[in-house]
C-alpha positions in Angstrom: 2.4 -3.4 28.3 4.5 -6.4 27.2 4.1 -8.1 23.9 4.0 -11.6 25.4 1.1 -10.7 27.6 -0.7 -9.2 24.6 -0.5 -12.5 22.8 -2.2 -14.3 25.7 -5.1 -12.0 25.8 -8.2 -13.1 23.9 -9.8 -9.7 24.1 -7.1 -8.0 22.1 -5.4 -4.7 22.6 -6.8 -1.5 24.0 -7.1 1.6 21.8 -4.1 3.1 23.6 -2.0 0.0 23.0 -2.9 0.0 19.3 -1.9 3.6 19.0 1.4 2.9 20.7 2.2 0.1 18.3 1.2 2.2 15.2 3.5 5.0 16.4 6.3 2.6 17.1 6.4 0.9 13.7 4.9 3.6 11.4 6.8 6.9 11.3 3.8 8.6 9.7 1.9 8.1 13.0 4.5 9.6 15.4 2.7 12.8 16.3 4.1 14.8 19.1 2.1 15.7 22.2 0.9 19.3 22.2 -0.3 21.7 24.9 -4.0 22.4 25.4 -4.1 25.6 23.3 -1.9 24.3 20.5 -3.7 21.1 20.5 -7.0 22.9 20.0 -5.5 25.1 17.2 -4.2 22.0 15.4 -7.4 20.0 15.8 -9.5 22.9 14.6 -7.3 23.4 11.5 -7.4 19.7 10.7 -11.2 19.7 11.1 -11.5 22.7 8.7 -9.2 21.0 6.2 -11.4 17.9 6.3 -14.6 20.0 5.9 -13.1 21.9 3.0 -12.4 18.6 1.2 -15.7 17.1 2.0 -17.5 20.2 0.7 -15.5 20.4 -2.6 -15.9 16.7 -3.2 -19.7 17.2 -3.3 -19.9 20.7 -4.8 -17.0 21.0 -7.1 -13.2 21.3 -7.0 -11.7 24.8 -7.4 -9.1 25.7 -10.0 -6.4 23.0 -9.9 -3.4 25.1 -8.8 -5.4 26.9 -6.2 -6.8 23.7 -4.8 -3.4 22.0 -4.7 -1.6 25.0 -3.3 -4.2 25.5 -0.5 -4.1 21.8 0.4 -0.3 21.7 0.4 0.1 25.0 2.3 -2.3 24.0 5.1 -0.7 20.5 5.3 2.8 21.9 5.6 1.8 24.2 8.4 0.1 21.3 10.2 3.2 19.0 9.7 5.4 21.4 11.6 2.8 21.6 14.4 2.4 17.8 14.5 5.9 16.4 14.0 9.0 17.3 16.1 12.3 17.9 14.4 13.8 14.9 16.3 12.1 11.9 17.8 13.6 12.7 21.2 12.4 16.4 21.1 8.7 15.8 21.3 8.1 18.0 24.4 9.0 21.7 24.6 8.3 24.1 27.4 6.6 27.4 26.4 8.8 30.5 26.3 10.2 33.2 24.2 11.8 30.7 21.8 8.9 28.4 22.0 5.5 30.2 21.9 2.6 27.9 22.9 5.2 25.2 23.4 6.4 25.1 19.8 10.0 26.0 18.9 10.3 29.2 17.0 12.0 27.4 14.1 8.9 25.2 13.7 6.7 28.3 13.5 9.0 29.8 10.9 8.9 26.6 8.8 5.1 26.4 9.1 4.7 30.1 8.0 7.2 29.7 5.2 5.5 26.5 3.9 2.0 28.2 3.9 3.3 31.4 2.1 5.4 29.7 -0.5 2.7 27.1 -1.3 0.1 29.8 -1.8 2.4 32.1 -3.8 1.9 30.2 -7.1 -1.9 30.3 -6.9 -1.6 34.0 -6.0 0.4 34.9 -9.1 -1.1 32.2 -11.3 -2.7 34.6 -13.8 0.8 36.1 -14.5 2.7 32.9 -14.8 1.9 32.4 -18.5 4.1 35.5 -19.2 7.1 34.4 -17.1 7.4 30.6 -17.1 10.9 30.0 -18.4 12.0 33.5 -17.3 11.1 33.6 -13.6 11.5 36.7 -11.5 13.9 36.7 -8.5 11.0 36.5 -6.1 9.7 33.4 -8.0 13.1 31.7 -7.5 13.3 32.7 -3.8 9.8 31.4 -3.1 10.5 28.1 -5.0 13.7 27.6 -3.1 11.9 28.1 0.2 9.2 25.6 -0.7 11.7 23.0 -1.8 13.6 23.3 1.5 10.4 23.2 3.5 9.2 20.2 1.7 12.4 18.3 2.3 12.2 19.1 6.0 8.5 18.3 6.3 8.9 14.9 4.6 11.9 14.1 6.7 9.9 14.7 9.9 6.8 12.9 8.6 8.5 9.7 7.3 12.3 9.9 7.7 15.4 10.5 5.5 15.1 8.1 2.5 12.7 10.1 0.3 14.3 13.5 0.9 17.7 12.0 0.1 16.4 10.6 -3.2 14.9 14.0 -4.0 18.2 15.8 -3.3 20.1 13.3 -5.4 17.8 13.9 -8.4 18.2 17.7 -8.1 22.0 17.3 -7.9 21.7 15.1 -11.1 19.8 17.9 -12.8 22.3 20.5 -11.7 25.6 18.6 -12.4 24.4 16.9 -15.6 27.5 17.7 -17.6 29.6 15.8 -15.0 27.6 12.6 -15.2 29.2 9.4 -16.7 28.3 7.7 -19.9 24.7 7.7 -21.1 23.6 9.6 -18.0 25.3 12.8 -19.2 23.1 15.8 -20.1 23.6 19.6 -20.6 22.7 20.4 -16.9 20.4 23.1 -15.7 20.9 26.2 -13.6 19.2 26.5 -10.2 16.9 29.1 -11.7 15.8 26.7 -14.5 15.4 23.8 -12.0 13.2 26.0 -9.7 11.2 27.2 -12.7 10.4 23.7 -13.8 9.7 22.3 -10.4 7.8 25.2 -8.9 6.1 27.2 -11.7 5.0 24.4 -14.0 2.6 21.5 -13.6 5.5 19.1 -14.2 6.8 19.3 -10.7 5.6 20.0 -7.2 2.1 21.1 -8.3 1.8 18.1 -10.7 -0.4 15.1 -10.9 0.8 13.4 -7.8 -0.2 16.3 -5.5 -3.4 16.7 -7.5 -4.5 13.1 -6.9 -3.7 13.3 -3.2 -5.7 16.5 -2.8 -8.6 15.5 -5.1 -9.1 11.8 -4.4 -6.9 10.2 -1.7 -7.8 12.6 1.1 -11.4 11.8 0.7 -10.9 8.1 0.8 -8.7 8.2 3.8 -11.5 10.2 5.5 -14.0 7.6 4.3 -11.9 4.7 5.7 -11.7 6.4 9.1 -15.4 7.2 9.2 -16.3 3.6 8.1 -14.2 2.1 10.8 -15.7 4.5 13.4 -19.2 3.4 12.7 -18.2 -0.3 13.1 -17.7 -1.6 9.6 -14.3 -2.9 10.4 -15.6 -4.9 13.4 -18.4 -6.2 11.3 -15.9 -7.6 8.8 -13.9 -9.3 11.6 -17.0 -10.9 13.1 -18.3 -12.1 9.7 -14.9 -13.6 8.9 -15.0 -15.4 12.2 -18.4 -16.8 11.6 -17.5 -18.0 8.1 -14.0 -19.4 8.5 -13.4 -19.8 12.3 -14.7 -23.4 12.5 -12.2 -24.8 10.0 -8.7 -26.2 10.9 -6.5 -23.4 12.1 -9.6 -21.2 12.1 -8.2 -18.0 13.6 -5.6 -17.8 10.9 -8.2 -18.1 8.2 -10.2 -15.4 10.0 -7.1 -13.2 9.9 -6.8 -13.6 6.1 -10.5 -13.0 5.4 -11.0 -10.1 7.8 -7.7 -8.4 6.7 -8.9 -8.6 3.1 -12.2 -7.0 3.9 -10.9 -4.4 6.3 -7.9 -3.6 4.0 -10.3 -2.9 1.2 -11.5 0.3 3.0 -8.3 1.2 5.0 -5.4 0.7 2.5 -2.8 0.9 5.3 -0.8 -2.2 6.0 0.3 -1.3 9.5 -3.1 0.1 10.6 -4.7 -3.1 9.3 -2.2 -5.3 11.1 -2.8 -3.6 14.4 -6.6 -3.5 14.1 -7.2 -7.1 13.1 -4.1 -8.5 14.6 -5.0 -7.4 18.1 -7.8 -10.0 17.9 -6.6 -12.7 15.6 -2.9 -13.1 16.7 -3.8 -14.0 20.3 -6.4 -16.5 19.0 -3.8 -18.1 16.6 -1.3 -18.5 19.4 -3.9 -19.9 21.7 -4.8 -22.8 19.3 -1.2 -23.8 18.7 0.4 -21.7 15.9 4.0 -20.6 16.6 4.1 -16.9 17.6 6.3 -15.9 14.6 3.9 -17.7 12.2 0.8 -16.0 13.8 2.5 -12.6 13.3 3.5 -13.5 9.8 -0.1 -14.5 8.8 -1.5 -11.2 10.0 1.2 -9.1 8.3 1.0 -11.0 5.0 -2.8 -10.7 5.0 -2.8 -7.0 6.0 -0.5 -6.0 3.2 -3.1 -7.3 0.8 -5.4 -4.4 1.7 -3.5 -2.0 -0.5 -4.1 -4.2 -3.6 -7.8 -5.0 -2.8 -10.6 -3.1 -4.5 -12.5 -0.8 -4.1 -10.0 1.6 -2.4 -6.5 0.1 -2.9 -4.9 2.8 -0.8 -4.0 5.8 -2.9 -2.6 4.1 -5.9 -5.8 3.3 -7.8 -6.5 7.0 -8.1 -3.0 7.8 -9.2 -3.4 5.1 -11.9 -6.5 6.7 -13.4 -4.7 10.0 -13.8 -1.4 8.6 -15.2 -3.0 6.0 -17.4 -6.1 8.0 -18.4 -8.5 5.1 -17.8 -11.7 4.8 -15.8 -11.5 3.7 -12.2 -13.6 0.7 -13.0 -10.8 -0.5 -15.3 -8.3 -0.3 -12.5 -10.6 -2.1 -10.0 -11.4 -4.9 -12.5 -7.7 -5.4 -13.3 -6.9 -5.7 -9.6 -9.5 -8.5 -8.8 -7.6 -11.6 -9.9 -4.1 -10.6 -8.6 -5.7 -9.7 -5.2 -7.5 -13.0 -5.1 -4.2 -14.8 -5.8 -2.4 -13.1 -2.9 -5.1 -14.2 -0.4 -5.4 -17.6 -2.0 -1.6 -18.1 -1.4 -1.8 -17.1 2.2 -4.9 -19.3 2.8 -3.3 -22.4 1.3 -0.2 -22.1 3.4 -2.3 -21.4 6.6 -4.4 -24.5 5.9 -1.4 -26.8 5.2 0.3 -25.5 8.3 -2.8 -26.2 10.4 -3.1 -29.7 9.0 0.5 -30.5 9.6 0.3 -29.4 13.2 -3.2 -30.9 13.7 -4.6 -27.6 14.8 -8.3 -27.2 15.6 -10.8 -24.6 14.6 -12.8 -22.4 16.9 -15.4 -24.2 19.0 -19.1 -23.4 18.6 -19.1 -21.4 21.8 -16.2 -19.3 20.4 -17.9 -18.5 17.1 -20.3 -15.7 16.4 -23.4 -16.5 14.4 -23.2 -15.0 10.9 -26.9 -14.0 10.7 -26.8 -12.5 14.2 -23.7 -10.5 13.3 -25.1 -9.2 10.1 -28.5 -8.4 11.7 -26.8 -6.4 14.4 -24.4 -4.5 12.0 -26.0 -4.4 8.6 -26.5 -0.7 8.8 -22.7 -0.1 8.8 -22.5 -1.7 5.3 -24.7 1.1 3.8 -21.8 3.5 3.1 -19.7 0.8 1.4 -22.6 -0.1 -0.9 -23.2 3.6 -1.7 -19.5 4.1 -2.4 -19.2 1.1 -4.7 -22.5 1.8 -6.5 -21.5 5.4 -7.4 -18.0 4.2 -8.5 -19.4 1.6 -10.8 -21.9 4.1 -12.2 -19.1 6.0 -13.7 -19.3 9.1 -11.5 -16.1 10.8 -10.3 -14.3 9.0 -7.4 -14.5 12.1 -5.2 -18.2 12.3 -5.7 -18.5 8.7 -4.6 -16.3 9.5 -1.6 -18.6 12.5 -0.7 -21.7 10.3 -0.7 -19.9 7.5 1.1 -18.8 10.0 3.9 -22.3 11.5 4.0 -23.7 8.0 4.4 -21.2 7.3 7.3 -22.4 10.5 9.0 -26.0 9.4 8.6 -25.3 6.0 10.0 -23.4 7.6 12.9 -26.4 9.7 13.8 -28.9 6.8 13.6 -26.6 4.7 15.8 -26.5 7.4 18.4 -30.2 8.0 18.3 -30.8 4.3 18.9 -28.4 4.3 21.9 -29.2 7.6 23.5 -31.8 10.2 24.0 -32.0 13.0 21.3 -29.9 15.5 23.2 -27.1 13.0 24.0 -27.3 11.6 20.5 -26.7 15.1 19.0 -23.7 15.7 21.3 -22.2 12.3 20.6 -22.7 12.5 16.9 -20.9 15.9 16.7 -18.1 14.7 19.0 -17.5 11.5 17.0 -17.8 13.3 13.6 -15.3 15.9 14.9 -12.8 13.2 16.0 -13.1 11.2 12.8 -12.6 14.3 10.6 -9.6 15.3 12.7 -8.0 11.9 12.6 -8.7 11.4 8.8 -7.0 14.8 8.0 -4.1 13.9 10.3 -3.6 10.6 8.5 -3.2 12.4 5.2 -0.4 14.8 6.3 2.6 12.6 5.5 1.2 11.3 2.2 0.7 14.8 1.0 4.2 15.8 1.8 5.5 12.7 0.1 3.5 13.3 -3.0 4.7 16.9 -3.3 8.3 15.9 -2.8 8.0 13.1 -5.3 6.8 15.8 -7.7 10.5 17.0 -7.6 11.7 13.6 -8.7 9.2 13.4 -11.5 10.0 17.0 -12.5 13.7 16.1 -12.8 12.9 13.1 -14.9 10.9 15.2 -17.3 13.5 17.9 -17.3 16.5 15.7 -18.0 15.0 12.6 -19.7 16.8 10.4 -17.3 13.9 7.8 -17.3 14.7 6.8 -20.9 18.5 6.8 -20.2 17.9 4.3 -17.4 15.6 2.3 -19.6 18.4 2.0 -22.2 20.9 0.9 -19.6 18.8 -1.7 -17.9 17.5 -3.3 -21.1 21.0 -3.4 -22.5 22.2 -5.3 -19.4 19.2 -7.6 -19.5 19.8 -8.3 -23.2 23.4 -9.2 -22.5 22.4 -11.7 -19.8 19.7 -13.1 -22.1 22.2 -13.8 -24.8 24.5 -15.6 -22.4 21.8 -17.8 -20.9 20.4 -18.6 -24.4 23.8 -20.1 -25.3 23.3 -22.7 -22.5 19.6 -23.3 -23.3 20.6 -24.0 -26.9 21.6 -27.5 -25.9 17.9 -28.4 -25.2 16.0 -30.2 -28.0 13.3 -27.5 -27.8 13.2 -23.8 -27.2 12.4 -23.1 -23.5 12.5 -19.3 -23.7 13.3 -16.9 -26.6 16.0 -14.2 -26.2 13.2 -11.6 -26.1 11.4 -13.4 -23.2 14.7 -13.8 -21.3 15.4 -10.1 -21.7 12.0 -9.3 -20.4 12.4 -11.7 -17.5 15.8 -10.3 -16.4 14.4 -6.7 -16.7 11.4 -7.7 -14.6 13.7 -9.2 -11.9 15.9 -6.1 -11.8 12.8 -3.8 -11.6 11.3 -5.9 -8.9 14.4 -5.8 -6.8 14.6 -2.0 -7.1 10.9 -1.6 -6.2 11.4 -3.7 -3.0 14.6 -1.9 -2.0 12.9 1.5 -2.6 9.8 0.4 -0.6 12.0 -0.5 2.4 12.6 3.2 3.0 9.6 5.1 1.6 5.8 4.5 1.6 4.0 2.6 -1.1 2.5 5.7 -2.7 5.8 7.5 -3.0 7.5 4.3 -4.2 4.9 3.8 -6.9 5.2 7.4 -8.1 9.0 7.2 -8.4 9.0 3.8 -10.1 6.4 4.7 -12.8 8.7 7.7 -13.6 11.8 5.6 -13.7 10.9 2.0 -14.2 7.7 2.1 -16.2 9.6 3.4 -19.3 12.0 0.4 -19.0 9.1 -2.0 -19.3 7.4 0.0 -22.0 10.7 -0.1 -23.9 10.2 -3.9 -24.1 6.5 -3.7 -25.2 4.8 -4.2 -21.8 1.4 -2.5 -21.8 1.2 0.6 -19.5 -1.5 -0.9 -17.2 0.6 -4.1 -16.7 3.8 -2.0 -16.0 2.0 0.1 -13.4 0.6 -2.9 -11.6 4.0 -4.7 -11.7 5.9 -1.8 -9.9 2.9 -1.3 -7.5 2.8 -4.9 -6.4 6.5 -5.0 -5.6 6.4 -1.7 -3.8 3.7 -3.1 -1.5 5.8 -6.3 -0.9 8.4 -4.2 0.9 6.1 -4.1 4.0 6.8 -7.8 4.6 10.3 -7.9 3.2 13.2 -7.9 5.8 15.1 -6.0 6.9 12.5 -3.2 6.9 9.2 -5.3 7.1 7.2 -2.8 9.1 3.9 -4.6 9.0 5.6 -7.9 10.1 7.4 -6.1 12.9 4.2 -4.5 14.1 2.5 -8.0 14.1 5.6 -9.4 16.0 5.1 -6.8 18.6 1.6 -8.1 19.3 2.6 -11.7 19.2 5.8 -11.4 21.3 7.7 -13.0 18.4 11.1 -12.5 16.9 10.6 -9.7 14.4 13.1 -10.8 11.8 11.8 -14.4 11.9 8.2 -13.1 11.5 9.3 -10.9 8.5 11.0 -13.9 6.8 7.9 -16.0 7.3 5.6 -13.2 6.1 7.6 -12.9 2.9 7.2 -16.6 2.3 3.4 -16.4 3.0 3.1 -13.4 0.6 4.8 -15.3 -2.3 1.6 -15.1 -4.3 2.1 -11.3 -4.5 5.7 -11.9 -5.6 4.9 -14.5 -8.3 1.7 -13.2 -9.8 3.2 -9.9 -11.2 5.6 -12.0 -13.4 2.6 -14.1 -14.6 0.6 -11.1 -15.7 3.7 -9.5 -17.2 4.0 -12.4 -19.6 0.3 -13.1 -19.8 -1.6 -9.8 -19.4 -5.0 -11.5 -19.8 -4.9 -12.2 -16.1 -5.8 -8.5 -15.6 -9.0 -9.0 -17.7 -9.1 -5.5 -19.2 -5.9 -5.4 -21.3 -5.5 -5.3 -25.1 -5.5 -8.7 -26.7 -7.4 -10.4 -23.9 -8.4 -14.0 -24.5 -10.2 -16.4 -22.2 -7.9 -19.3 -23.1 -4.8 -17.2 -22.0 -6.7 -16.1 -18.9 -7.6 -19.6 -17.7 -4.1 -20.9 -18.5 -2.4 -18.2 -16.6 -4.8 -18.1 -13.7 -5.2 -21.9 -13.3 -1.4 -22.4 -13.7 -0.7 -19.8 -11.1 -3.1 -21.3 -8.6 -1.6 -24.8 -9.1 1.9 -23.3 -8.8 1.1 -21.5 -5.6 -0.5 -24.6 -4.1 2.5 -26.8 -5.1 5.1 -24.3 -3.7 3.0 -23.9 -0.5 3.1 -27.6 0.0 6.8 -27.7 -0.6 7.4 -25.0 2.0 5.0 -26.6 4.6 6.3 -30.2 4.0 2.7 -31.3 3.9 0.1 -32.0 1.2 -2.3 -34.6 2.6 0.4 -36.2 4.7 4.1 -35.5 5.5 6.1 -35.0 2.3 9.4 -36.7 1.7 12.5 -34.6 0.8 12.5 -35.5 -2.9 8.7 -34.7 -3.1 9.3 -31.3 -1.7 11.9 -30.6 -4.3 9.6 -32.0 -7.1 6.8 -29.7 -5.9 9.0 -26.7 -5.7 10.5 -27.1 -9.1 7.1 -28.0 -10.7 5.7 -24.8 -9.2 8.0 -22.7 -11.4 6.8 -24.5 -14.5 3.1 -24.3 -13.4 3.3 -20.6 -12.8 4.8 -19.9 -16.2 1.9 -19.1 -18.5 2.8 -21.6 -21.1 0.7 -24.7 -22.0 3.7 -27.1 -22.4 5.4 -25.8 -19.2 2.1 -26.4 -17.4 1.9 -30.0 -18.7 5.5 -30.7 -17.6 4.8 -29.2 -14.2 1.7 -31.4 -13.7 3.7 -34.5 -14.8 6.3 -33.6 -12.2 3.9 -33.4 -9.3 1.9 -36.5 -10.2 4.1 -39.0 -8.3 4.0 -37.0 -5.1 0.3 -36.3 -5.5 -0.6 -40.0 -6.1 1.5 -41.2 -3.1 -0.2 -38.6 -0.9 -3.7 -39.7 -2.0 -2.8 -43.3 -1.3 -1.6 -42.4 2.2 -4.6 -40.4 2.8 -7.0 -43.2 1.8 -5.0 -45.6 4.0 -5.5 -43.2 6.9 -1.8 -42.9 7.5 -1.7 -39.1 7.9 -1.2 -37.7 11.3 -3.7 -34.8 11.2 -7.4 -34.8 10.5 
């Protein structure tokens, strides 16, 4: 397969080619090939793990430590079966040192992970008498689990997260040697293991609890929903709705990625699934290859911020913030809309600038025919959303959503086959979906457990508040310096407090993006709420706002070079330069970069915050939309006709003022764009523009 040939094909990629691309750009998907016996053992274990979670979602979760330990233990065992120690060691011949084709070291790691993970639930009733004074066997088991977690996470997603965890543990151990405000009394290895292993503040904490209680079920639901055809229905409906407009395939990409991403939550999987169809179509009508790849990547990263699933983070938020899921989903609505609005505007302006057509009538599906053929696949999504909005637990909603998927699967097979064949096909497809769903959860479980170490060190040492003090002190110093220069203005543009918050937000955003370049969104979010959220809270930012801010910039890393994995996957389909695609994708995703600053200064954009007012909401939301539109036009060099150089500068500068949630700043911004807008309208009416 060559990428350039892929881009020429209208029918998209085969399933094998999609899998190859996912494995290439997503380390969490790089499963090693297994022999027949070991493959059967692994698949059966994965299926049993999925069945266990499906059952407990509907009939009750066991005691928390037992549930988390069982999930983690089985997952660790499966990771050492599924991921090789090195990427170039994926095949091993059976022998004395490799029973069933698996190296003996991997068997030892798998057994050690299972035993050490189940040890805490086994002795749970006795822990109340020895937390703080662990037995030697407790320390040994805890040390084993920490080592196994480091190696499992390294195999599943690379070195960055294990290195971060090791650095945090070193900080806890060598606290007396730390410089300045970072100094602390230090902790012995026994105390570190006690805190991380035997309490609920570390490995067995909230992060692992959310993954094992909520996230697994929604990953499984996403796989099941895609299997029954809901994803394809979204793509076809988007084509029917948006395909006929200028640059139609690009607009189809945006809409279909938004809908599909709402149930998948994976940027790279979303990119490969929808991009295999939309990228070739975009190239065919005239979009440059790198731009086509960037559109798909930028759109696909929106899936993690789009209700109702939002990847794993929505469920982490309800635990850490102690608010209902409906609050999180409501708060996510407007920022998610802003992201897709920003991509759509730039796609449209680029199409008008290049004079690109939409899809012809023969190329378009009919919306009613599409829905009539696939309406049954929407049943699980309606069931899921209805139960979520009713106030029931998320895992109960996932249970009924998965059950609805199974029902639809059976009905589809009965329609297509005779009863005997339908029964066999239903069992086979359900088995495959359960196995794949469980497989997709392996790496995120290892990451969540390892992040528990980072969070545990933060609670043990109080380093989060130390970092908050350092960052806010630096930001305050910068704010004072800038305020001296702003004092020459006849009016106050920004107060010292607002400047301090702005600089703090900028530093936090940079760290989130840099962290996100090496670790998955979920792990990034967990670390940043432990380290960065106290910084924003120190400046009076509401917790919900702080959590959304770090979450959005963590997601942005998927389209931020040099490690823009979603953009690189899209470039692989388009046959485009990967770095160029990444830079363009970042530009297309600017709504996701600008909007967090807007709701940090104007929380009413999130709808469910304290002090919400409609006037503030409309000012912030309307100004942000105008600012995104103006900045998009400046980048594209087109509004209704070609823009002159000074007009592009005017629009770019006015965008900053329009995005700022301030009434006077918005008025100044509107005044700045007025000359360019009026000239463009005049040209448009005279028919001087080059694209219709």
